[in-house]
OpenMM code with the backbone's topology and positions (N, CA, C; nanometers):
from openmm import Vec3, app, unit

residues = "MET HIS LYS ASP CYS VAL PHE CYS HIS LEU GLU LEU VAL PRO ASP GLN ASN ILE LEU PHE SER ASN GLU HIS CYS ILE PHE ILE GLN LEU ASP SER VAL GLN ILE LYS GLY SER ILE LEU GLU GLY SER GLY LEU ILE ILE PRO LYS GLN HIS ARG GLU THR ALA PHE ASP LEU THR ARG GLU GLU TRP ASP ALA THR TYR SER LEU LEU HIS GLU VAL LYS ALA TYR ILE ASP GLU SER HIS LYS PRO GLN GLY TYR ASN LEU GLY TRP ASN CYS GLY ASP VAL ALA GLY GLN HIS VAL PHE HIS ALA HIS PHE HIS VAL ILE PRO ARG PHE GLU ASP GLU PRO LEU ALA GLY LYS GLY ILE ARG HIS LEU PHE LYS SER ASN VAL ASN GLU ARG LYS LYS SER ARG GLU MET ASP".split()
positions = [
    Vec3(0.3117, 0.9431, 1.6377),
    Vec3(0.3434, 0.8555, 1.7495),
    Vec3(0.2929, 0.9177, 1.8791),
    Vec3(0.2423, 0.8329, 1.9635),
    Vec3(0.1975, 0.8771, 2.0946),
    Vec3(0.3014, 0.8367, 2.1984),
    Vec3(0.3364, 0.9273, 2.2864),
    Vec3(0.4509, 0.9065, 2.3756),
    Vec3(0.4357, 0.7904, 2.4724),
    Vec3(0.3128, 0.7546, 2.5131),
    Vec3(0.2940, 0.6459, 2.6083),
    Vec3(0.2453, 0.5163, 2.5432),
    Vec3(0.2379, 0.5114, 2.4134),
    Vec3(0.1855, 0.3943, 2.3430),
    Vec3(0.2928, 0.2849, 2.3336),
    Vec3(0.2595, 0.1657, 2.3855),
    Vec3(0.3555, 0.0551, 2.3844),
    Vec3(0.3795, -0.0013, 2.2447),
    Vec3(0.2952, 0.0341, 2.1471),
    Vec3(0.3181, -0.0110, 2.0108),
    Vec3(0.3885, 0.0959, 1.9270),
    Vec3(0.3810, 0.2212, 1.9680),
    Vec3(0.4603, 0.3260, 1.9043),
    Vec3(0.6038, 0.3233, 1.9575),
    Vec3(0.6182, 0.2805, 2.0824),
    Vec3(0.7486, 0.2756, 2.1501),
    Vec3(0.7681, 0.1363, 2.2090),
    Vec3(0.8109, 0.0438, 2.1252),
    Vec3(0.8239, -0.0960, 2.1669),
    Vec3(0.9185, -0.1139, 2.2857),
    Vec3(1.0095, -0.0209, 2.3045),
    Vec3(1.1045, -0.0320, 2.4154),
    Vec3(1.0359, -0.0224, 2.5524),
    Vec3(0.9113, 0.0225, 2.5561),
    Vec3(0.8374, 0.0316, 2.6834),
    Vec3(0.8040, -0.1066, 2.7394),
    Vec3(0.8012, -0.2076, 2.6556),
    Vec3(0.7813, -0.3463, 2.7001),
    Vec3(0.9004, -0.4258, 2.6471),
    Vec3(1.0000, -0.4515, 2.7321),
    Vec3(1.1278, -0.5074, 2.6865),
    Vec3(1.1211, -0.6409, 2.6133),
    Vec3(1.0232, -0.7281, 2.6422),
    Vec3(1.0250, -0.8592, 2.5772),
    Vec3(0.9401, -0.8662, 2.4505),
    Vec3(0.9033, -0.7496, 2.3925),
    Vec3(0.8351, -0.7463, 2.2626),
    Vec3(0.9413, -0.7504, 2.1533),
    Vec3(0.9265, -0.8427, 2.0616),
    Vec3(1.0240, -0.8571, 1.9541),
    Vec3(0.9572, -0.8473, 1.8186),
    Vec3(1.0164, -0.7677, 1.7302),
    Vec3(0.9684, -0.7602, 1.5920),
    Vec3(1.0259, -0.8794, 1.5170),
    Vec3(0.9392, -0.9645, 1.4636),
    Vec3(0.9847, -1.0797, 1.3857),
    Vec3(0.9791, -1.0529, 1.2363),
    Vec3(0.8776, -0.9776, 1.1926),
    Vec3(0.8607, -0.9462, 1.0512),
    Vec3(0.8111, -0.8038, 1.0377),
    Vec3(0.8388, -0.7441, 0.9241),
    Vec3(0.7853, -0.6112, 0.8971),
    Vec3(0.7784, -0.5899, 0.7469),
    Vec3(0.6975, -0.4930, 0.7108),
    Vec3(0.6932, -0.4461, 0.5729),
    Vec3(0.6802, -0.2942, 0.5794),
    Vec3(0.6473, -0.2325, 0.4710),
    Vec3(0.6453, -0.0862, 0.4665),
    Vec3(0.5492, -0.0246, 0.5685),
    Vec3(0.4376, -0.0908, 0.5956),
    Vec3(0.3341, -0.0298, 0.6793),
    Vec3(0.3073, -0.0997, 0.8121),
    Vec3(0.3544, -0.2235, 0.8295),
    Vec3(0.3181, -0.3007, 0.9491),
    Vec3(0.4366, -0.3779, 1.0046),
    Vec3(0.4207, -0.4160, 1.1316),
    Vec3(0.5172, -0.5051, 1.1960),
    Vec3(0.4407, -0.6221, 1.2567),
    Vec3(0.5104, -0.7320, 1.2792),
    Vec3(0.4560, -0.8450, 1.3540),
    Vec3(0.5443, -0.8636, 1.4756),
    Vec3(0.4826, -0.8574, 1.5939),
    Vec3(0.5592, -0.8751, 1.7171),
    Vec3(0.5096, -0.9967, 1.7945),
    Vec3(0.6019, -1.0525, 1.8707),
    Vec3(0.5711, -1.1572, 1.9666),
    Vec3(0.6421, -1.1238, 2.0966),
    Vec3(0.5840, -1.1704, 2.2054),
    Vec3(0.6505, -1.1628, 2.3348),
    Vec3(0.7395, -1.2850, 2.3494),
    Vec3(0.8482, -1.2728, 2.4246),
    Vec3(0.9366, -1.3872, 2.4472),
    Vec3(0.8605, -1.5074, 2.5022),
    Vec3(0.7636, -1.4827, 2.5904),
    Vec3(0.6924, -1.5906, 2.6589),
    Vec3(0.6104, -1.6784, 2.5651),
    Vec3(0.5676, -1.6284, 2.4504),
    Vec3(0.4834, -1.7086, 2.3608),
    Vec3(0.5655, -1.8034, 2.2747),
    Vec3(0.6962, -1.7940, 2.2816),
    Vec3(0.7806, -1.8851, 2.2065),
    Vec3(0.7967, -2.0192, 2.2778),
    Vec3(0.7569, -2.0248, 2.4027),
    Vec3(0.7720, -2.1462, 2.4829),
    Vec3(0.6645, -2.2476, 2.4428),
    Vec3(0.7080, -2.3656, 2.4023),
    Vec3(0.6139, -2.4721, 2.3649),
    Vec3(0.5224, -2.5014, 2.4824),
    Vec3(0.3926, -2.5086, 2.4547),
    Vec3(0.2950, -2.5402, 2.5578),
    Vec3(0.2448, -2.4206, 2.6358),
    Vec3(0.3018, -2.2998, 2.6118),
    Vec3(0.2512, -2.1818, 2.6822),
    Vec3(0.1089, -2.1543, 2.6336),
    Vec3(0.0306, -2.0854, 2.7140),
    Vec3(-0.1116, -2.0673, 2.6844),
    Vec3(-0.1354, -1.9965, 2.5507),
    Vec3(-0.0472, -1.9072, 2.5115),
    Vec3(-0.0600, -1.8382, 2.3820),
    Vec3(0.0577, -1.8715, 2.2902),
    Vec3(0.1019, -1.9953, 2.2942),
    Vec3(0.2168, -2.0386, 2.2156),
    Vec3(0.2081, -1.9928, 2.0702),
    Vec3(0.3117, -1.9232, 2.0248),
    Vec3(0.3222, -1.8816, 1.8853),
    Vec3(0.2420, -1.7594, 1.8463),
    Vec3(0.1598, -1.7072, 1.9367),
    Vec3(0.0731, -1.5954, 1.9002),
    Vec3(0.1501, -1.4643, 1.8900),
    Vec3(0.0902, -1.3692, 1.8225),
    Vec3(0.1525, -1.2388, 1.8075),
    Vec3(0.0533, -1.1388, 1.7520),
    Vec3(0.1046, -1.0207, 1.7235),
    Vec3(0.0215, -0.9100, 1.6789),
    Vec3(0.0787, -0.8480, 1.5527),
    Vec3(-0.0083, -0.8184, 1.4577),
    Vec3(0.0289, -0.7375, 1.3414),
    Vec3(-0.0202, -0.5971, 1.3722),
    Vec3(0.0715, -0.5017, 1.3649),
    Vec3(0.0446, -0.3654, 1.4103),
    Vec3(0.0854, -0.2663, 1.3019),
    Vec3(-0.0002, -0.1689, 1.2710),
    Vec3(0.0429, -0.0657, 1.1760),
    Vec3(0.1541, 0.0184, 1.2387),
    Vec3(0.2505, 0.0583, 1.1584),
    Vec3(0.3601, 0.1416, 1.2086),
    Vec3(0.3109, 0.2796, 1.2504),
    Vec3(0.2148, 0.3322, 1.1771),
    Vec3(0.1558, 0.4606, 1.2140),
    Vec3(0.0516, 0.4371, 1.3225),
    Vec3(0.0416, 0.5295, 1.4149),
    Vec3(-0.0562, 0.5147, 1.5219),
    Vec3(-0.1975, 0.5303, 1.4646),
    Vec3(-0.2736, 0.4236, 1.4730),
    Vec3(-0.4142, 0.4219, 1.4336),
    Vec3(-0.4895, 0.3641, 1.5525),
    Vec3(-0.5965, 0.4281, 1.5956),
    Vec3(-0.6645, 0.3831, 1.7166),
    Vec3(-0.7296, 0.2459, 1.7006),
    Vec3(-0.8031, 0.2246, 1.5924),
    Vec3(-0.8682, 0.0949, 1.5705),
    Vec3(-0.8499, 0.0531, 1.4243),
    Vec3(-0.8938, -0.0686, 1.3947),
    Vec3(-0.8866, -0.1189, 1.2578),
    Vec3(-0.9656, -0.0315, 1.1613),
    Vec3(-1.0685, 0.0366, 1.2114),
    Vec3(-1.1496, 0.1233, 1.1263),
    Vec3(-1.0732, 0.2464, 1.0784),
    Vec3(-0.9600, 0.2742, 1.1395),
    Vec3(-0.8796, 0.3911, 1.1033),
    Vec3(-0.7654, 0.3591, 1.0069),
    Vec3(-0.7495, 0.2322, 0.9702),
    Vec3(-0.6402, 0.1935, 0.8807),
    Vec3(-0.6634, 0.2454, 0.7392),
    Vec3(-0.5546, 0.2766, 0.6725),
    Vec3(-0.5614, 0.3128, 0.5316),
    Vec3(-0.5715, 0.1849, 0.4483),
    Vec3(-0.6055, 0.1991, 0.3225),
    Vec3(-0.6108, 0.0831, 0.2323),
    Vec3(-0.4738, 0.0170, 0.2232),
    Vec3(-0.3693, 0.0989, 0.2202),
    Vec3(-0.2326, 0.0450, 0.2123),
    Vec3(-0.1994, -0.0360, 0.3380),
    Vec3(-0.2458, 0.0097, 0.4536),
    Vec3(-0.2205, -0.0636, 0.5786),
    Vec3(-0.2989, -0.1952, 0.5824),
    Vec3(-0.4224, -0.1954, 0.5294),
    Vec3(-0.4991, -0.3198, 0.5199),
    Vec3(-0.4272, -0.4186, 0.4293),
    Vec3(-0.3818, -0.3717, 0.3135),
    Vec3(-0.3105, -0.4588, 0.2205),
    Vec3(-0.1815, -0.5119, 0.2825),
    Vec3(-0.1109, -0.4260, 0.3548),
    Vec3(0.0135, -0.4669, 0.4202),
    Vec3(-0.0140, -0.5685, 0.5308),
    Vec3(-0.1254, -0.5521, 0.6018),
    Vec3(-0.1648, -0.6481, 0.7050),
    Vec3(-0.1910, -0.7841, 0.6416),
    Vec3(-0.2648, -0.7846, 0.5332),
    Vec3(-0.2954, -0.9085, 0.4602),
    Vec3(-0.1671, -0.9788, 0.4161),
    Vec3(-0.0779, -0.9022, 0.3576),
    Vec3(0.0485, -0.9577, 0.3089),
    Vec3(0.1309, -1.0160, 0.4241),
    Vec3(0.1416, -0.9408, 0.5321),
    Vec3(0.2203, -0.9856, 0.6465),
    Vec3(0.1562, -1.1080, 0.7123),
    Vec3(0.0247, -1.1142, 0.7146),
    Vec3(-0.0446, -1.2287, 0.7742),
    Vec3(-0.0021, -1.3593, 0.7081),
    Vec3(0.0119, -1.3605, 0.5778),
    Vec3(0.0521, -1.4827, 0.5084),
    Vec3(0.1965, -1.5205, 0.5404),
    Vec3(0.2815, -1.4222, 0.5543),
    Vec3(0.4203, -1.4480, 0.5935),
    Vec3(0.4244, -1.5032, 0.7367),
    Vec3(0.3476, -1.4437, 0.8250),
    Vec3(0.3412, -1.4858, 0.9652),
    Vec3(0.2865, -1.6283, 0.9756),
    Vec3(0.1803, -1.6579, 0.9013),
    Vec3(0.1220, -1.7925, 0.9059),
    Vec3(0.2238, -1.8976, 0.8635),
    Vec3(0.2980, -1.8713, 0.7575),
    Vec3(0.3997, -1.9669, 0.7118),
    Vec3(0.5032, -1.9906, 0.8219),
    Vec3(0.5435, -1.8843, 0.8887),
    Vec3(0.6403, -1.8955, 0.9978),
    Vec3(0.5839, -1.9770, 1.1154),
    Vec3(0.4614, -1.9447, 1.1585),
    Vec3(0.4018, -2.0144, 1.2730),
    Vec3(0.3724, -2.1604, 1.2372),
    Vec3(0.3251, -2.1850, 1.1150),
    Vec3(0.3009, -2.3231, 1.0713),
    Vec3(0.4286, -2.4057, 1.0833),
    Vec3(0.5399, -2.3488, 1.0425),
    Vec3(0.6683, -2.4198, 1.0454),
    Vec3(0.7225, -2.4336, 1.1880),
    Vec3(0.7150, -2.3264, 1.2660),
    Vec3(0.7790, -2.3268, 1.3978),
    Vec3(0.6947, -2.3888, 1.5090),
    Vec3(0.5613, -2.3856, 1.4966),
    Vec3(0.4756, -2.4339, 1.6057),
    Vec3(0.3760, -2.5421, 1.5637),
    Vec3(0.3513, -2.5555, 1.4348),
    Vec3(0.2638, -2.6589, 1.3797),
    Vec3(0.1241, -2.6634, 1.4449),
    Vec3(0.0522, -2.5506, 1.4443),
    Vec3(-0.0826, -2.5503, 1.5013),
    Vec3(-0.1811, -2.6229, 1.4096),
    Vec3(-0.2959, -2.6570, 1.4668),
    Vec3(-0.4013, -2.7212, 1.3884),
    Vec3(-0.5088, -2.6215, 1.3445),
    Vec3(-0.5005, -2.4977, 1.3889),
    Vec3(-0.5977, -2.3953, 1.3513),
    Vec3(-0.5520, -2.2589, 1.4013),
    Vec3(-0.6337, -2.1576, 1.3751),
    Vec3(-0.6026, -2.0197, 1.4150),
    Vec3(-0.7290, -1.9469, 1.4573),
    Vec3(-0.7148, -1.8535, 1.5491),
    Vec3(-0.8133, -1.7490, 1.5718),
    Vec3(-0.7450, -1.6191, 1.5308),
    Vec3(-0.8174, -1.5354, 1.4590),
    Vec3(-0.7664, -1.4071, 1.4124),
    Vec3(-0.8651, -1.3001, 1.4530),
    Vec3(-0.8162, -1.1827, 1.4946),
    Vec3(-0.9143, -1.0809, 1.5268),
    Vec3(-0.8624, -0.9476, 1.5742),
    Vec3(-0.9528, -0.8521, 1.5644),
    Vec3(-0.9311, -0.7153, 1.6098),
    Vec3(-1.0269, -0.6893, 1.7262),
    Vec3(-0.9825, -0.6224, 1.8294),
    Vec3(-1.0707, -0.5686, 1.9320),
    Vec3(-1.0746, -0.4181, 1.9058),
    Vec3(-1.1930, -0.3640, 1.8865),
    Vec3(-1.2072, -0.2220, 1.8528),
    Vec3(-1.2949, -0.1542, 1.9564),
    Vec3(-1.2335, -0.0788, 2.0442),
    Vec3(-1.3048, -0.0065, 2.1481),
    Vec3(-1.2996, -0.0775, 2.2820),
    Vec3(-1.3178, 0.0000, 2.3866),
    Vec3(-1.3095, -0.0486, 2.5233),
    Vec3(-1.4071, -0.1631, 2.5498),
    Vec3(-1.5327, -0.1481, 2.5085),
    Vec3(-1.6343, -0.2508, 2.5336),
    Vec3(-1.5991, -0.3811, 2.4623),
    Vec3(-1.5282, -0.3729, 2.3520),
    Vec3(-1.4885, -0.4917, 2.2766),
    Vec3(-1.3599, -0.5540, 2.3294),
    Vec3(-1.3035, -0.4976, 2.4355),
    Vec3(-1.1839, -0.5555, 2.4953),
    Vec3(-1.0532, -0.4963, 2.4502),
    Vec3(-1.0562, -0.3865, 2.3772),
    Vec3(-0.9313, -0.3231, 2.3358),
    Vec3(-0.8719, -0.2514, 2.4561),
    Vec3(-0.7480, -0.2864, 2.4908),
    Vec3(-0.6816, -0.2261, 2.6063),
    Vec3(-0.5692, -0.1324, 2.5653),
    Vec3(-0.5104, -0.1570, 2.4492),
    Vec3(-0.4093, -0.0674, 2.3946),
    Vec3(-0.4740, -0.0016, 2.2736),
    Vec3(-0.4864, 0.1300, 2.2775),
    Vec3(-0.5600, 0.2003, 2.1723),
    Vec3(-0.4688, 0.2417, 2.0572),
    Vec3(-0.4013, 0.1409, 2.0057),
    Vec3(-0.3252, 0.1438, 1.8811),
    Vec3(-0.3688, 0.0145, 1.8136),
    Vec3(-0.4289, 0.0234, 1.6966),
    Vec3(-0.4835, -0.0941, 1.6286),
    Vec3(-0.3827, -0.2084, 1.6283),
    Vec3(-0.4313, -0.3294, 1.6536),
    Vec3(-0.3457, -0.4473, 1.6485),
    Vec3(-0.4308, -0.5697, 1.6185),
    Vec3(-0.3807, -0.6519, 1.5286),
    Vec3(-0.4498, -0.7699, 1.4772),
    Vec3(-0.3909, -0.8934, 1.5434),
    Vec3(-0.4733, -0.9637, 1.6214),
    Vec3(-0.4282, -1.0824, 1.6932),
    Vec3(-0.4186, -1.2019, 1.5988),
    Vec3(-0.3063, -1.2719, 1.6046),
    Vec3(-0.2855, -1.3962, 1.5314),
    Vec3(-0.2580, -1.5017, 1.6391),
    Vec3(-0.3563, -1.5902, 1.6604),
    Vec3(-0.3477, -1.6852, 1.7709),
    Vec3(-0.3569, -1.8277, 1.7167),
    Vec3(-0.2447, -1.8989, 1.7158),
    Vec3(-0.2499, -2.0384, 1.6733),
    Vec3(-0.3248, -2.1226, 1.7772),
    Vec3(-0.3950, -2.2252, 1.7300),
    Vec3(-0.4706, -2.3133, 1.8193),
    Vec3(-0.4230, -2.4574, 1.8013),
    Vec3(-0.4290, -2.5330, 1.9097),
    Vec3(-0.3742, -2.6681, 1.9125),
    Vec3(-0.4791, -2.7675, 1.9613),
    Vec3(-0.4808, -2.8855, 1.9012),
    Vec3(-0.5838, -2.9841, 1.9338),
    Vec3(-0.5770, -3.0351, 2.0769),
    Vec3(-0.4648, -3.0199, 2.1463),
    Vec3(-0.4554, -3.0675, 2.2845),
    Vec3(-0.4935, -2.9606, 2.3879),
    Vec3(-0.5453, -2.8456, 2.3431),
    Vec3(-0.5912, -2.7420, 2.4360),
    Vec3(-0.7222, -2.7848, 2.5015),
    Vec3(-0.7440, -2.7474, 2.6274),
    Vec3(-0.8730, -2.7765, 2.6912),
    Vec3(-0.9919, -2.7147, 2.6157),
    Vec3(-0.9728, -2.6032, 2.5495),
    Vec3(-1.0816, -2.5379, 2.4766),
    Vec3(-1.0709, -2.5576, 2.3248),
    Vec3(-0.9998, -2.6617, 2.2824),
    Vec3(-0.9914, -2.6911, 2.1387),
    Vec3(-1.1326, -2.7090, 2.0838),
    Vec3(-1.1577, -2.6532, 1.9688),
    Vec3(-1.2896, -2.6609, 1.9077),
    Vec3(-1.3820, -2.5474, 1.9490),
    Vec3(-1.3403, -2.4695, 2.0458),
    Vec3(-1.4189, -2.3545, 2.0906),
    Vec3(-1.3572, -2.2306, 2.0273),
    Vec3(-1.4308, -2.1652, 1.9417),
    Vec3(-1.3813, -2.0467, 1.8731),
    Vec3(-1.4287, -1.9196, 1.9397),
    Vec3(-1.4171, -1.8111, 1.8686),
    Vec3(-1.4561, -1.6795, 1.9189),
    Vec3(-1.6037, -1.6781, 1.9570),
    Vec3(-1.6861, -1.7441, 1.8789),
    Vec3(-1.8301, -1.7450, 1.9071),
    Vec3(-1.8621, -1.8087, 2.0418),
    Vec3(-1.7806, -1.9030, 2.0859),
    Vec3(-1.8044, -1.9693, 2.2147),
    Vec3(-1.8136, -1.8673, 2.3273),
    Vec3(-1.7230, -1.7701, 2.3265),
    Vec3(-1.7237, -1.6651, 2.4282),
    Vec3(-1.8538, -1.5861, 2.4231),
    Vec3(-1.8945, -1.5471, 2.3056),
    Vec3(-2.0102, -1.4600, 2.2910),
    Vec3(-2.1431, -1.5335, 2.3094),
    Vec3(-2.1453, -1.6620, 2.2805),
    Vec3(-2.2684, -1.7390, 2.2934),
    Vec3(-2.2873, -1.7947, 2.4346),
    Vec3(-2.1907, -1.7768, 2.5203),
    Vec3(-2.1989, -1.8263, 2.6568),
    Vec3(-2.3102, -1.7557, 2.7337),
    Vec3(-2.3785, -1.8289, 2.8202),
    Vec3(-2.4855, -1.7700, 2.9005),
    Vec3(-2.4372, -1.6540, 2.9856),
    Vec3(-2.3109, -1.6550, 3.0269),
    Vec3(-2.2612, -1.5444, 3.1089),
    Vec3(-2.2550, -1.4137, 3.0306),
    Vec3(-2.2634, -1.4213, 2.8987),
    Vec3(-2.2606, -1.3013, 2.8155),
    Vec3(-2.4006, -1.2583, 2.7704),
    Vec3(-2.5031, -1.3249, 2.8192),
    Vec3(-2.6393, -1.2918, 2.7769),
    Vec3(-2.6788, -1.1535, 2.8264),
    Vec3(-2.7306, -1.0720, 2.7350),
    Vec3(-2.7740, -0.9365, 2.7693),
    Vec3(-2.9112, -0.9382, 2.8325),
    Vec3(-2.9373, -0.8373, 2.9109),
    Vec3(-3.0711, -0.8227, 2.9670),
    Vec3(-3.1664, -0.7899, 2.8527),
    Vec3(-3.2920, -0.8187, 2.8728),
    Vec3(-3.3917, -0.7881, 2.7692),
    Vec3(-3.3852, -0.6420, 2.7317),
    Vec3(-3.4015, -0.6132, 2.6036),
    Vec3(-3.3924, -0.4750, 2.5591),
    Vec3(-3.5071, -0.3915, 2.6159),
    Vec3(-3.4736, -0.2675, 2.6368),
    Vec3(-3.5742, -0.1736, 2.6882),
    Vec3(-3.6708, -0.1371, 2.5775),
    Vec3(-3.7926, -0.1079, 2.6173),
    Vec3(-3.8915, -0.0624, 2.5190),
    Vec3(-3.8527, 0.0759, 2.4714),
    Vec3(-3.8799, 0.1022, 2.3472),
    Vec3(-3.8525, 0.2348, 2.2912),
    Vec3(-3.9522, 0.3345, 2.3481),
    Vec3(-3.9074, 0.4526, 2.3841),
    Vec3(-3.9961, 0.5580, 2.4363),
    Vec3(-4.0707, 0.6260, 2.3247),
] * unit.nanometer
topology = app.Topology()
chain = topology.addChain("A")
for resn in residues:
    res = topology.addResidue(resn, chain)
    for name in ("N", "CA", "C"):
        topology.addAtom(name, app.Element.getBySymbol(name[0]), res)
């Protein structure tokens, strides 16, 4: 455990709640995502109990536990929020948008009445604002 890690020490963020857990992982949600119509309604994170920096550091048992918990979480979100789709993902490293360096798997329900309904993860990356400059010639 790392002393300043908000996922090793959930008490550092008071409105984080553990909804499900198994031997290796927990699923947390913030109080604010339970509100119908909130921007991240129903979303949460599956997090390994042991401090692992990125998904690449997970053990096989932690991957299996993540898979198992994901199905339990989906059944819960399907029943409680009735989304029409999901985005799932890991951010690994600073450049990829990881801000808390304890691996965490995003589970984000999507709804047909969202302004960006139908726009998935690729939409962000395919946007012209994300276009890279031409590659440099090799020396």
